[in-house]
Backbone bond lengths (Angstrom), bond angles and torsions (degrees), N, CA, C in turn:
res aa  C-N    CA-C-N  psi(-1)  N-CA   C-N-CA  omega(-1)  CA-C   N-CA-C  phi
1 M - - - 1.438 - - 1.538 112.25 -
2 E 1.277 117.08 144.40 1.451 120.30 -177.49 1.549 109.06 -140.14
3 K 1.295 116.16 162.37 1.488 122.64 -178.95 1.497 109.34 -79.54
4 Y 1.320 117.53 138.98 1.490 124.00 175.69 1.513 106.37 -77.52
5 T 1.348 115.66 125.60 1.469 120.98 -175.71 1.502 113.49 -124.05
6 K 1.345 120.69 -1.40 1.452 120.31 -178.48 1.498 110.88 -67.86
7 V 1.321 115.52 143.47 1.459 122.19 -178.99 1.511 110.25 -105.98
8 A 1.326 116.47 159.09 1.436 121.23 175.73 1.518 110.43 -69.83
9 L 1.376 116.05 145.40 1.429 121.16 -178.79 1.535 110.05 -115.84
10 T 1.314 117.54 145.20 1.452 121.14 172.49 1.563 108.59 -69.48
11 I 1.336 116.08 166.47 1.450 118.90 178.03 1.548 111.61 -58.67
12 D 1.297 114.39 -43.11 1.510 118.32 179.83 1.516 110.33 -62.51
13 E 1.369 118.39 -38.94 1.431 121.43 179.28 1.562 110.28 -69.15
14 Q 1.292 116.96 -34.58 1.488 119.11 176.16 1.532 111.73 -63.23
15 I 1.318 115.03 -42.24 1.436 121.47 177.84 1.550 110.58 -63.84
16 E 1.285 115.14 -44.09 1.466 121.11 179.96 1.573 109.33 -62.10
17 L 1.330 114.27 -38.21 1.488 117.40 -179.41 1.534 110.44 -68.07
18 L 1.333 117.75 -40.26 1.461 121.79 178.19 1.539 111.55 -63.06
19 E 1.324 114.11 -46.55 1.462 118.48 -179.86 1.546 111.17 -63.90
20 G 1.333 115.39 -34.57 1.460 117.94 178.18 1.537 112.13 -68.17
21 R 1.297 117.50 -22.96 1.437 122.07 176.12 1.516 115.10 -91.43
22 G 1.344 113.75 9.51 1.467 118.98 173.02 1.535 117.30 95.26
23 L 1.297 115.99 8.28 1.511 120.50 177.89 1.500 109.33 -81.45
24 D 1.324 114.19 130.56 1.502 122.61 177.61 1.551 107.75 -84.09
25 I 1.322 116.81 119.64 1.443 122.57 178.92 1.479 108.93 -117.71
26 P 1.360 119.34 92.19 1.483 123.18 -175.19 1.515 112.84 -62.99
27 D 1.324 117.90 -35.38 1.449 121.61 -173.66 1.570 108.98 -130.10
28 T 1.303 115.35 93.96 1.481 117.21 -174.77 1.540 112.39 -65.82
29 D 1.320 117.31 -33.02 1.478 118.81 178.24 1.559 111.04 -63.62
30 R 1.322 114.87 -42.31 1.481 118.88 178.19 1.532 111.38 -65.20
31 T 1.336 116.67 -41.93 1.447 118.56 179.73 1.496 109.18 -67.22
32 A 1.335 117.83 -36.14 1.461 118.91 178.27 1.527 113.23 -64.26
33 R 1.346 115.28 -34.95 1.462 119.91 175.25 1.550 111.45 -63.63
34 H 1.353 113.98 -43.01 1.467 119.35 179.48 1.501 109.11 -61.79
35 L 1.331 119.37 -48.19 1.480 123.36 -175.84 1.525 112.84 -69.97
36 S 1.332 116.80 -22.58 1.449 117.75 176.64 1.516 113.75 -81.97
37 N 1.356 115.20 -9.44 1.475 118.96 178.37 1.549 112.76 -119.96
38 I 1.333 114.62 -18.60 1.481 120.46 175.40 1.484 108.06 -127.22
39 S 1.312 118.73 117.09 1.471 119.41 -169.38 1.522 112.22 -61.86
40 Y 1.347 114.10 152.10 1.464 119.69 177.28 1.524 110.00 -58.81
41 Y 1.319 117.89 -37.69 1.481 120.42 -178.00 1.534 109.78 -64.66
42 R 1.342 118.35 -41.47 1.454 120.42 178.32 1.550 110.41 -63.70
43 M 1.307 115.24 -43.89 1.458 120.31 -178.67 1.540 112.65 -66.18
44 S 1.338 116.81 -30.75 1.432 122.72 -178.05 1.529 113.68 -53.25
45 A 1.364 114.88 -34.57 1.446 119.69 -179.26 1.554 112.19 -64.25
46 Y 1.334 114.58 -27.36 1.449 117.53 -178.79 1.564 111.38 -91.47
47 M 1.283 114.85 4.21 1.465 119.76 175.29 1.535 111.86 -89.29
48 I 1.318 114.89 -16.51 1.487 120.01 -172.45 1.493 113.38 -53.48
49 P 1.375 121.06 -48.98 1.522 118.17 -178.03 1.499 113.20 -66.75
50 F 1.334 119.22 -9.23 1.456 121.29 -175.79 1.568 113.33 -107.35
51 R 1.350 112.95 5.53 1.503 116.83 179.62 1.523 110.90 -89.33
52 K 1.345 116.45 144.72 1.464 119.18 179.56 1.490 111.17 -69.70
53 P 1.354 114.65 139.12 1.479 117.78 177.37 1.572 109.29 -80.69
54 N 1.311 113.93 145.68 1.499 120.79 171.95 1.480 110.05 -84.09
55 P 1.343 119.64 163.20 1.465 121.83 178.30 1.540 113.34 -57.00
56 D 1.357 117.23 -30.06 1.464 118.47 179.95 1.557 113.35 -83.56
57 G 1.324 116.90 3.14 1.466 119.81 -178.63 1.472 116.16 96.99
58 S 1.328 117.74 -15.81 1.454 122.05 179.47 1.566 107.85 -75.95
59 L 1.331 116.08 170.28 1.441 118.67 -177.98 1.538 112.33 -105.36
60 S 1.314 114.86 136.54 1.472 117.65 178.06 1.517 109.63 -85.72
61 N 1.306 117.57 173.97 1.452 119.62 176.73 1.519 113.49 -82.72
62 D 1.337 115.24 -9.70 1.486 119.42 -177.58 1.543 108.97 -82.16
63 F 1.309 116.43 152.84 1.452 121.67 -179.09 1.509 112.39 -93.19
64 I 1.335 116.26 151.39 1.423 119.89 173.21 1.553 109.43 -63.67
65 P 1.335 117.89 133.75 1.492 120.46 -178.57 1.479 111.29 -49.68
66 G 1.352 114.66 137.85 1.477 119.47 177.16 1.521 113.87 94.46
67 T 1.355 117.03 -11.08 1.482 121.54 179.56 1.506 109.61 -69.69
68 T 1.358 116.22 130.87 1.443 121.65 177.77 1.513 111.71 -113.95
69 W 1.319 113.64 164.25 1.495 117.39 175.99 1.554 109.98 -62.53
70 N 1.306 116.65 -31.49 1.454 120.92 178.65 1.519 112.81 -61.88
71 D 1.321 115.93 -31.98 1.494 119.96 177.74 1.541 107.78 -65.34
72 I 1.289 116.36 -47.72 1.487 122.06 -177.84 1.554 109.86 -65.15
73 N 1.282 115.71 -45.12 1.477 119.58 179.96 1.520 111.98 -65.25
74 S 1.331 117.05 -34.21 1.478 119.77 178.00 1.530 111.20 -67.33
75 L 1.308 115.46 -37.24 1.472 120.58 178.63 1.562 107.72 -66.84
76 Y 1.349 117.20 -43.59 1.428 118.85 177.62 1.544 112.22 -60.48
77 R 1.338 118.10 -42.24 1.450 123.56 -179.74 1.531 110.54 -64.89
78 F 1.332 114.87 -39.54 1.467 119.58 177.15 1.532 110.20 -60.43
79 D 1.322 119.29 -45.15 1.450 124.14 -177.77 1.502 109.01 -62.62
80 R 1.315 117.26 -41.15 1.462 122.50 -179.11 1.539 109.63 -59.12
81 K 1.364 115.69 -49.08 1.432 119.58 -177.65 1.518 112.17 -72.57
82 L 1.341 115.99 -29.41 1.437 120.02 173.10 1.494 111.79 -62.28
83 R 1.311 119.11 -42.90 1.464 122.18 178.57 1.542 110.25 -62.09
84 L 1.339 118.47 -42.62 1.449 120.89 177.82 1.551 111.34 -60.11
85 L 1.332 115.83 -43.39 1.489 120.96 -179.49 1.514 111.05 -63.71
86 V 1.335 117.30 -45.39 1.463 122.99 -177.36 1.539 110.11 -69.38
87 F 1.335 115.26 -39.65 1.503 119.50 179.50 1.505 110.30 -62.67
88 D 1.339 116.69 -41.39 1.471 120.38 178.08 1.515 112.51 -62.18
89 A 1.355 117.13 -42.91 1.441 120.98 178.26 1.557 112.10 -63.61
90 I 1.311 116.35 -44.63 1.448 120.68 -179.00 1.533 109.81 -67.41
91 E 1.339 118.17 -32.92 1.436 121.34 175.07 1.585 110.34 -57.78
92 R 1.309 116.73 -43.65 1.412 120.28 179.82 1.554 111.05 -61.30
93 I 1.345 113.60 -41.74 1.502 117.56 179.73 1.529 108.34 -67.35
94 E 1.302 117.37 -40.30 1.497 121.36 -179.04 1.529 109.84 -60.30
95 V 1.296 117.80 -48.68 1.483 121.93 179.82 1.532 109.57 -60.41
96 A 1.293 118.08 -43.49 1.432 121.24 -179.97 1.542 110.24 -65.44
97 L 1.319 117.67 -40.82 1.474 121.14 177.29 1.535 111.18 -59.43
98 R 1.321 114.05 -46.32 1.477 119.68 178.49 1.513 111.03 -56.48
99 T 1.343 115.20 -42.87 1.444 121.09 -177.15 1.536 110.96 -67.81
100 K 1.328 115.58 -44.88 1.504 119.48 179.29 1.498 111.88 -61.14
101 L 1.315 115.41 -41.73 1.499 118.69 -179.44 1.495 109.60 -64.05
102 I 1.314 118.42 -47.48 1.490 121.08 -177.26 1.508 108.04 -62.20
103 Y 1.303 117.89 -49.46 1.501 122.97 -174.37 1.498 111.42 -60.86
104 Q 1.361 115.47 -54.75 1.457 117.57 -170.54 1.559 110.36 -72.31
105 L 1.303 118.56 -41.94 1.441 119.63 -176.02 1.547 113.06 -77.89
106 S 1.309 116.07 -27.54 1.492 117.94 174.75 1.460 113.07 -67.80
107 L 1.341 117.40 -42.79 1.427 121.57 175.35 1.517 115.76 -61.28
108 K 1.344 112.91 -32.19 1.461 117.30 -176.28 1.582 111.26 -90.80
109 Y 1.357 116.91 -39.12 1.462 117.74 -172.33 1.499 112.79 -116.25
110 G 1.313 119.64 -2.67 1.458 120.88 178.81 1.525 112.96 105.45
111 S 1.309 114.56 173.53 1.484 120.72 -173.61 1.537 114.21 -63.43
112 H 1.318 116.60 -28.99 1.471 119.99 -175.12 1.550 110.14 -114.83
113 W 1.312 115.32 45.16 1.472 118.19 -178.99 1.526 114.49 -59.56
114 Q 1.359 115.36 -26.44 1.461 118.38 -179.20 1.541 111.97 -65.25
115 N 1.344 116.79 -16.66 1.439 121.66 179.80 1.531 112.17 -94.97
116 E 1.321 116.79 5.27 1.501 120.64 -178.05 1.557 108.56 -100.28
117 A 1.345 115.10 98.12 1.449 120.04 -178.79 1.554 112.03 -59.69
118 S 1.312 115.91 -27.66 1.461 120.69 -173.48 1.532 112.27 -66.18
119 I 1.382 119.83 -22.08 1.464 119.60 -176.33 1.542 110.36 -86.60
120 F 1.371 116.82 -4.88 1.468 119.77 -177.45 1.497 109.55 -107.40
121 L 1.338 117.47 154.82 1.440 121.25 174.47 1.562 108.02 -62.64
122 P 1.312 115.55 145.92 1.514 119.12 -179.40 1.457 112.14 -66.87
123 P 1.324 118.67 161.31 1.468 123.41 177.01 1.527 111.02 -57.49
124 R 1.291 118.07 142.36 1.441 122.22 -177.82 1.537 109.90 -154.43
125 T 1.332 114.14 163.93 1.464 120.03 178.46 1.519 109.32 -118.40
126 N 1.292 116.86 130.81 1.443 121.46 177.46 1.526 110.90 -68.99
127 G 1.348 114.93 119.38 1.449 119.48 -176.47 1.486 115.49 -62.89
128 K 1.340 116.92 -26.28 1.494 119.92 -178.15 1.556 111.40 -87.52
129 T 1.331 114.34 -41.29 1.485 115.75 -174.76 1.497 112.45 -99.07
130 G 1.365 118.27 -18.40 1.456 120.81 -178.32 1.555 111.79 79.55
131 I 1.337 117.35 3.22 1.481 121.29 -178.83 1.529 109.28 -76.23
132 H 1.321 113.47 130.22 1.479 118.23 177.67 1.552 108.77 -89.32
133 L 1.320 114.23 131.92 1.472 118.81 -175.58 1.559 108.82 -121.13
134 D 1.301 115.55 121.99 1.445 122.71 173.28 1.500 107.04 -139.36
135 V 1.328 117.54 88.32 1.434 124.90 -174.62 1.542 111.28 -63.54
136 Y 1.333 114.39 -43.95 1.467 117.80 -179.27 1.522 109.45 -58.03
137 A 1.351 118.98 -48.71 1.462 120.93 -178.03 1.519 110.71 -64.72
138 D 1.341 117.33 -37.45 1.467 120.93 179.21 1.474 110.17 -62.50
139 I 1.331 117.98 -43.58 1.489 121.25 -178.22 1.529 109.31 -65.80
140 Q 1.286 118.35 -44.75 1.447 121.61 179.28 1.526 111.55 -60.85
141 R 1.287 115.60 -43.68 1.462 120.31 178.34 1.548 111.06 -61.57
142 H 1.294 115.40 -45.28 1.485 119.14 -176.13 1.560 109.84 -66.50
143 I 1.302 116.45 -45.74 1.466 120.33 179.60 1.546 110.58 -57.24
144 T 1.321 114.51 -46.08 1.473 119.76 -179.66 1.525 110.53 -61.95
145 E 1.299 117.86 -44.89 1.455 122.10 178.43 1.512 112.95 -60.79
146 Q 1.363 114.59 -42.20 1.460 119.12 -178.93 1.529 111.84 -70.53
147 L 1.345 116.05 -33.96 1.490 120.01 178.50 1.569 107.04 -63.43
148 T 1.299 116.65 -42.17 1.452 120.98 -177.08 1.551 109.36 -68.31
149 A 1.295 116.44 -42.43 1.487 122.30 -176.67 1.540 113.67 -72.90
150 N 1.344 114.54 -25.58 1.474 119.28 -174.56 1.518 113.03 -120.94
151 R 1.300 117.92 37.03 1.461 121.57 -176.72 1.542 113.05 -59.12
152 K 1.310 116.26 -24.25 1.440 119.23 -176.57 1.530 114.16 -88.17
153 V 1.334 113.30 -8.40 1.514 117.23 175.76 1.528 107.58 -64.22
154 T 1.340 114.80 136.76 1.482 120.28 -168.15 1.532 112.77 -53.82
155 F 1.325 119.87 -51.18 1.481 119.47 -174.59 1.539 110.93 -69.67
156 I 1.340 117.44 -31.44 1.452 119.71 177.59 1.541 110.32 -71.42
157 K 1.283 116.30 -45.17 1.490 123.11 179.88 1.548 109.17 -58.91
158 H 1.325 114.45 -43.12 1.498 118.33 -178.20 1.529 110.44 -64.34
159 Y 1.356 116.58 -47.89 1.441 118.64 -178.73 1.530 113.64 -62.72
160 L 1.346 117.22 -47.50 1.436 122.08 -177.11 1.494 113.94 -67.48
161 S 1.339 117.06 -26.33 1.442 120.92 179.75 1.553 111.05 -83.31
162 K 1.339 117.14 -17.88 1.467 119.48 -175.03 1.515 111.73 -110.53
163 Y 1.323 118.25 -32.20 1.473 120.52 -173.62 1.529 112.14 -121.36
164 D 1.303 117.51 149.65 1.471 118.73 170.41 1.543 109.66 -132.35
165 D 1.269 117.21 6.08 1.503 120.61 178.65 1.538 109.04 -146.65
166 P 1.309 113.90 115.93 1.441 132.91 -7.01 1.542 110.98 -66.33
167 P 1.309 116.48 159.96 1.463 119.28 -173.91 1.547 113.83 -70.78
168 T 1.341 114.76 -17.94 1.524 119.14 177.28 1.506 110.08 -111.82
169 P 1.285 118.21 152.32 1.484 122.62 -177.68 1.533 109.42 -66.84
170 P 1.362 115.04 166.73 1.458 119.99 178.79 1.522 109.80 -64.34
171 S 1.322 114.16 168.20 1.493 121.18 -174.25 1.513 113.73 -55.38
172 W 1.371 115.85 -36.98 1.444 117.73 -176.11 1.515 110.63 -69.93
173 M 1.329 119.16 -12.70 1.469 121.30 169.46 1.531 110.48 -101.17
174 S 1.307 117.95 -47.91 1.475 121.99 -174.27 1.513 112.93 -63.36
175 V 1.327 116.33 -41.15 1.456 120.77 -176.95 1.529 110.96 -69.23
176 E 1.310 116.50 -20.91 1.475 120.67 176.37 1.550 109.82 -67.18
177 L 1.282 116.68 -17.61 1.476 121.54 -177.98 1.528 111.54 -89.54
178 L 1.320 117.79 -9.05 1.452 121.84 -177.15 1.540 111.85 -83.60
179 Y 1.373 115.75 149.66 1.426 120.29 175.44 1.544 110.41 -85.66
180 F 1.348 114.83 168.71 1.440 119.01 -178.98 1.545 110.12 -59.39
181 S 1.328 116.08 -37.53 1.485 120.46 -177.04 1.519 107.94 -61.00
182 E 1.329 119.31 -39.76 1.447 123.18 -178.68 1.519 111.62 -72.49
183 L 1.289 117.02 -34.35 1.424 121.22 176.89 1.530 109.41 -65.51
184 S 1.332 116.83 -41.09 1.434 123.19 174.83 1.498 111.92 -59.78
185 K 1.365 116.04 -45.54 1.462 119.31 -178.15 1.557 110.42 -67.54
186 I 1.320 118.71 -33.51 1.464 120.46 175.89 1.515 108.80 -57.82
187 C 1.366 115.21 -49.96 1.502 118.68 -178.59 1.509 110.69 -57.76
188 Q 1.321 118.41 -40.77 1.446 122.04 -174.79 1.573 109.59 -75.63
189 N 1.293 119.28 -21.71 1.444 121.30 -169.82 1.532 115.51 -117.94
190 L 1.344 116.29 14.94 1.439 118.86 169.63 1.508 108.50 -70.29
191 K 1.295 118.29 133.16 1.480 121.50 -174.89 1.532 111.85 -65.11
192 S 1.316 117.05 -41.90 1.465 123.08 -176.31 1.553 110.48 -79.26
193 R 1.291 116.74 120.32 1.447 116.88 176.85 1.530 111.39 -63.79
194 K 1.347 116.12 -29.76 1.497 117.15 177.93 1.489 111.53 -62.99
195 D 1.319 117.01 -36.34 1.452 120.95 176.15 1.536 109.96 -59.29
196 R 1.331 115.18 -48.25 1.461 119.85 -177.27 1.559 109.23 -66.61
197 T 1.318 116.98 -40.90 1.437 119.61 -178.91 1.508 112.55 -68.80
198 D 1.285 117.39 -38.91 1.494 120.44 178.54 1.532 110.24 -59.80
199 I 1.281 116.62 -39.52 1.475 121.83 179.75 1.504 108.60 -68.52
200 A 1.350 118.14 -45.65 1.439 120.65 179.51 1.525 111.68 -61.62
201 K 1.352 116.59 -38.12 1.444 119.81 -179.14 1.539 111.16 -66.38
202 A 1.332 117.46 -25.89 1.471 119.77 178.81 1.505 109.64 -69.46
203 F 1.331 117.63 -17.55 1.477 122.45 177.76 1.537 110.55 -106.64
204 G 1.297 119.01 11.41 1.462 122.14 174.67 1.498 115.76 84.08
205 L 1.376 117.74 17.82 1.442 119.66 177.21 1.491 109.58 -113.32
206 A 1.327 115.89 144.39 1.455 120.38 -178.33 1.508 111.52 -95.59
207 D 1.349 115.99 -10.77 1.440 120.77 -175.33 1.530 113.91 -116.10
208 D 1.274 121.30 116.15 1.460 123.05 -174.67 1.541 112.57 -67.22
209 K 1.341 116.11 -32.57 1.460 120.50 179.83 1.559 110.84 -64.96
210 T 1.307 113.76 -43.67 1.493 117.90 177.53 1.542 109.43 -62.67
211 F 1.326 116.03 -46.55 1.424 119.68 -179.12 1.535 113.30 -57.85
212 C 1.315 115.84 -42.81 1.481 121.65 -178.64 1.541 108.77 -66.41
213 S 1.372 115.35 -37.91 1.477 118.23 178.97 1.519 110.06 -67.36
214 W 1.285 118.12 -40.12 1.469 122.01 178.94 1.533 109.29 -62.10
215 L 1.322 117.65 -43.95 1.468 120.91 179.26 1.521 109.88 -61.45
216 H 1.317 117.27 -40.67 1.453 120.87 -178.09 1.558 108.76 -62.87
217 T 1.286 116.90 -42.37 1.471 122.44 179.43 1.523 110.36 -66.43
218 L 1.324 116.49 -46.55 1.439 119.92 -178.95 1.518 113.24 -63.31
219 N 1.309 116.98 -32.85 1.480 120.95 175.10 1.515 109.25 -67.30
220 Y 1.325 116.32 -41.16 1.491 120.24 177.60 1.543 110.72 -63.32
221 V 1.325 117.21 -43.33 1.472 119.61 -179.39 1.529 110.13 -70.68
222 R 1.315 117.12 -35.55 1.455 121.33 176.25 1.535 110.28 -58.28
223 N 1.317 116.22 -41.62 1.445 121.06 -178.24 1.533 110.92 -68.11
224 I 1.342 115.38 -37.42 1.460 120.16 174.42 1.508 110.32 -57.21
225 C 1.373 115.31 -45.92 1.447 120.54 179.64 1.507 111.81 -64.51
226 A 1.328 117.27 -43.73 1.464 122.84 -174.81 1.561 110.69 -67.96
227 H 1.307 116.26 -28.41 1.466 119.26 -178.18 1.536 111.90 -102.26
228 H 1.322 115.99 12.94 1.494 121.79 170.76 1.547 111.51 60.89
229 A 1.324 115.60 33.22 1.455 120.40 177.31 1.520 110.05 -84.66
230 R 1.314 116.44 162.20 1.455 118.98 178.46 1.540 112.10 -65.25
231 L 1.380 115.07 136.23 1.443 119.40 -174.83 1.540 111.22 -120.02
232 W 1.328 118.79 -38.33 1.458 121.11 -161.14 1.515 114.01 -60.61
233 N 1.331 119.24 -37.40 1.477 120.42 -178.33 1.504 113.35 -120.06
234 I 1.354 114.26 25.24 1.476 119.47 -175.36 1.530 112.90 -66.89
235 L 1.306 117.20 147.92 1.461 122.68 165.76 1.509 106.09 -101.96
236 L 1.348 117.14 111.89 1.463 122.32 -172.53 1.571 111.86 -64.89
237 D 1.306 115.81 129.72 1.437 120.93 172.29 1.524 111.27 -70.67
238 I 1.295 116.60 -31.90 1.444 124.37 178.42 1.535 108.13 -115.02
239 S 1.328 116.19 95.52 1.456 118.85 -174.77 1.558 109.33 -97.34
240 P 1.361 115.70 146.62 1.457 122.00 -178.61 1.504 115.09 -75.98
241 V 1.308 114.29 150.22 1.484 119.22 175.00 1.529 109.67 -64.86
242 K 1.276 115.91 143.60 1.515 120.40 176.25 1.543 106.15 -81.14
243 Y 1.355 112.55 139.11 1.462 119.77 -172.29 1.537 111.23 -121.62
244 I 1.290 114.19 124.11 1.485 120.85 169.53 1.514 108.49 -88.83
245 N 1.299 116.44 109.19 1.464 121.40 -170.75 1.545 113.21 -62.35
246 K 1.323 115.41 131.84 1.488 119.73 179.02 1.564 109.97 -115.49
247 D 1.320 115.44 13.15 1.473 119.70 -179.75 1.513 107.73 -118.45
248 S 1.327 118.69 102.59 1.439 121.65 -176.90 1.555 111.09 -66.62
249 G 1.302 117.22 -15.54 1.458 120.98 -179.80 1.502 113.75 -81.60
250 K 1.319 118.27 -4.36 1.444 123.82 -177.34 1.574 110.80 -113.43
251 V 1.283 114.99 135.40 1.502 118.55 176.67 1.500 107.91 -77.68
252 W 1.338 118.24 129.61 1.445 121.73 -178.70 1.481 108.72 -154.76
253 L 1.309 115.80 176.75 1.468 120.71 -179.18 1.583 109.00 -72.78
254 T 1.332 115.57 153.63 1.424 117.74 173.83 1.556 108.93 -70.80
255 D 1.339 115.13 165.34 1.460 119.61 178.74 1.538 109.87 -56.24
256 E 1.366 117.10 -42.83 1.408 120.48 179.30 1.492 112.49 -62.72
257 E 1.330 117.48 -43.05 1.463 122.87 179.04 1.485 112.50 -62.08
258 V 1.354 115.14 -40.50 1.490 119.34 175.82 1.488 111.90 -62.35
259 N 1.329 115.78 -41.20 1.480 117.45 -176.88 1.521 113.52 -68.37
260 I 1.295 117.45 -31.49 1.515 119.24 -178.48 1.513 111.39 -93.47
261 A 1.321 117.99 -11.03 1.479 120.60 179.70 1.521 109.17 -62.68
262 Q 1.358 117.49 141.90 1.461 123.51 175.28 1.520 108.14 -87.96
263 S 1.299 118.06 100.60 1.447 121.19 -172.47 1.537 112.71 -67.53
264 K 1.338 117.91 -17.94 1.437 122.02 175.22 1.526 113.61 -83.48
265 R 1.280 116.36 -12.06 1.467 120.28 175.35 1.493 111.92 -89.81
266 L 1.345 115.25 159.44 1.491 120.73 -174.17 1.532 113.38 -64.80
267 Y 1.327 116.57 -31.89 1.474 119.18 -175.45 1.530 112.39 -52.07
268 Y 1.308 116.27 -47.54 1.456 118.70 -177.57 1.524 113.20 -62.05
269 T 1.341 114.97 -39.91 1.477 120.90 178.57 1.562 109.82 -66.44
270 L 1.320 118.13 -38.62 1.444 120.38 176.54 1.545 110.56 -64.52
271 C 1.330 117.13 -37.12 1.447 121.42 174.80 1.556 109.38 -61.10
272 I 1.335 116.08 -43.13 1.488 120.21 176.73 1.508 110.93 -58.43
273 I 1.300 116.65 -43.97 1.498 120.67 179.21 1.563 109.08 -59.08
274 L 1.342 115.68 -47.32 1.467 118.60 179.55 1.509 111.66 -61.59
275 Y 1.332 118.13 -37.69 1.467 120.82 -179.58 1.546 110.10 -65.15
276 L 1.312 115.87 -47.27 1.467 120.30 -178.64 1.499 112.99 -66.71
277 L 1.345 116.95 -32.63 1.433 119.33 179.97 1.517 113.63 -70.23
278 Q 1.322 115.59 -15.62 1.495 119.61 176.30 1.546 109.81 -64.05
279 S 1.358 115.35 -29.57 1.470 119.47 178.29 1.525 110.06 -94.80
280 V 1.334 116.20 -37.30 1.470 119.53 -172.98 1.486 111.78 -78.01
281 N 1.356 117.21 -44.72 1.413 121.76 -175.05 1.528 109.19 -151.13
282 P 1.357 117.53 82.47 1.438 120.89 -175.33 1.527 115.82 -59.60
283 N 1.341 116.49 -25.54 1.441 121.18 -178.90 1.527 112.50 -95.94
284 H 1.283 116.41 24.93 1.495 120.31 179.72 1.520 111.10 -64.48
285 H 1.323 114.26 166.46 1.479 120.27 177.71 1.473 111.27 -125.49
286 F 1.359 117.98 27.07 1.439 121.77 -178.45 1.509 114.19 -57.28
287 R 1.327 114.94 -48.47 1.478 117.37 -176.46 1.521 111.37 -66.70
288 E 1.318 116.99 -38.33 1.471 119.53 177.82 1.524 111.47 -65.42
289 Q 1.343 115.39 -41.07 1.471 119.43 178.93 1.553 111.79 -65.02
290 F 1.361 114.07 -38.47 1.461 118.47 -178.89 1.537 109.28 -66.75
291 R 1.299 116.39 -45.68 1.454 118.79 -177.54 1.512 110.81 -67.45
292 S 1.342 117.85 -35.34 1.443 122.03 177.35 1.511 108.59 -64.20
293 L 1.275 117.19 -38.75 1.504 121.56 177.42 1.529 112.48 -61.59
294 L 1.348 114.33 -43.47 1.479 117.46 177.51 1.559 111.44 -64.95
295 Q 1.295 116.93 -35.67 1.449 119.07 -179.83 1.527 111.37 -68.68
296 K 1.305 115.76 -30.46 1.479 121.01 178.19 1.509 111.21 -73.70
297 Y 1.316 115.72 -28.81 1.484 120.83 -177.16 1.565 108.25 -125.38
298 P 1.370 117.25 74.34 1.448 120.80 -177.28 1.550 113.56 -65.86
299 I 1.335 117.37 -10.68 1.454 122.12 -179.84 1.529 108.45 -69.20
300 V 1.341 119.03 -19.53 1.489 121.66 -172.98 1.519 109.58 -74.19
301 D 1.344 115.90 130.89 1.441 123.50 173.65 1.526 109.14 -101.43
302 V 1.347 117.55 106.03 1.439 120.17 -174.60 1.509 114.10 -66.55
303 R 1.321 120.20 -14.28 1.414 122.83 175.35 1.545 112.47 -58.99
304 Y 1.303 116.60 -28.31 1.488 120.74 178.74 1.519 110.75 -68.87
305 M 1.369 116.56 -17.20 1.440 122.22 176.33 1.539 112.44 -98.92
306 G 1.301 115.57 3.98 1.464 118.40 178.96 1.544 114.46 85.95
307 F 1.325 116.27 12.52 1.471 117.52 -179.52 1.548 112.01 -72.78
308 P 1.315 118.24 134.54 1.457 120.63 178.74 1.517 109.91 -79.81
309 E 1.338 116.26 168.25 1.461 119.98 175.23 1.483 109.64 -64.75
310 D 1.315 118.59 146.10 1.461 123.89 178.75 1.515 114.67 61.28
311 W 1.333 117.75 25.37 1.464 122.22 -178.45 1.511 110.41 -57.96
312 H 1.329 116.74 -35.78 1.495 120.33 -176.36 1.504 113.44 -67.62
313 K 1.311 116.94 -11.42 1.442 119.32 179.62 1.571 111.29 -93.09
314 H 1.335 115.65 -8.99 1.453 118.68 -179.12 1.553 111.73 -69.83
315 P 1.312 117.33 139.87 1.465 119.43 -178.99 1.531 116.58 -52.19
316 L 1.350 114.87 -27.43 1.448 119.36 -179.65 1.511 110.13 -71.75
317 W 1.339 117.13 -26.67 1.438 121.83 -173.28 1.535 112.49 -112.25
318 K 1.314 116.33 -13.25 1.463 120.27 -176.16 1.527 112.06 -68.20
319 I 1.353 116.11 133.83 1.461 120.16 179.80 1.527 108.09 -85.71
């Protein structure tokens, strides 16, 4: 371990440092505006593909000859628009998940199924992490907090002014107050496997464990997008389960393609989004928008996202 000794640099010093490492900066005023609004540290992640490799395979601080600030800024702008595109697609899946949960469980357990502790797995502690999990209690607490914080929202105001039993609104109101992470936890913690499987089948999956894994990953990626973190070349901390498709009516990767896919790379998660959108929104334009984005930013190397060669010819991605 050693002591951190780097000092803060002014914008002019940051530009001087970049130029000293071989970066071509055609317009210093423009670059200065960028760095005054987008931190050097954030931009440094987008410099990675343009840094010279060392003989041992590591990256040096120097840039590949011919690299310009515009190359780095273009990659940053691509990533920003990619996050917006992915966030929009996940939102569609989230809204559909909310709807499926409300519909299926309300018909089976009644209007206030979220208040029935018996349909959820009991509280437990993870033996490896020591984390205590009580999804039912978490949901109840969140709904109560949201009711208090949003008393002036029309549907909440109406229910609370007219009814006092049960004290919380029916699921089609209460579940609207839950976040994607909580919807995902509900799916994972329904006691009946049939309940979990029925919801998974509504999205074209035969396996509830795979479906819950995918939701967990999508929630993680959604949070990356919502918090404006880097997405394009990320290695996912929460990677999705690989799925051997059992539904011939859905377009998916072949068994071999699933096996060689890098589940920690973004490509596989984008494939998951495309698979789920077949059920959620068959007339979506995700693949067209993604390919249009790549055409607008030709500097982007899709291999950093785990895309295989000739990916655009695959039925899942073909327009």
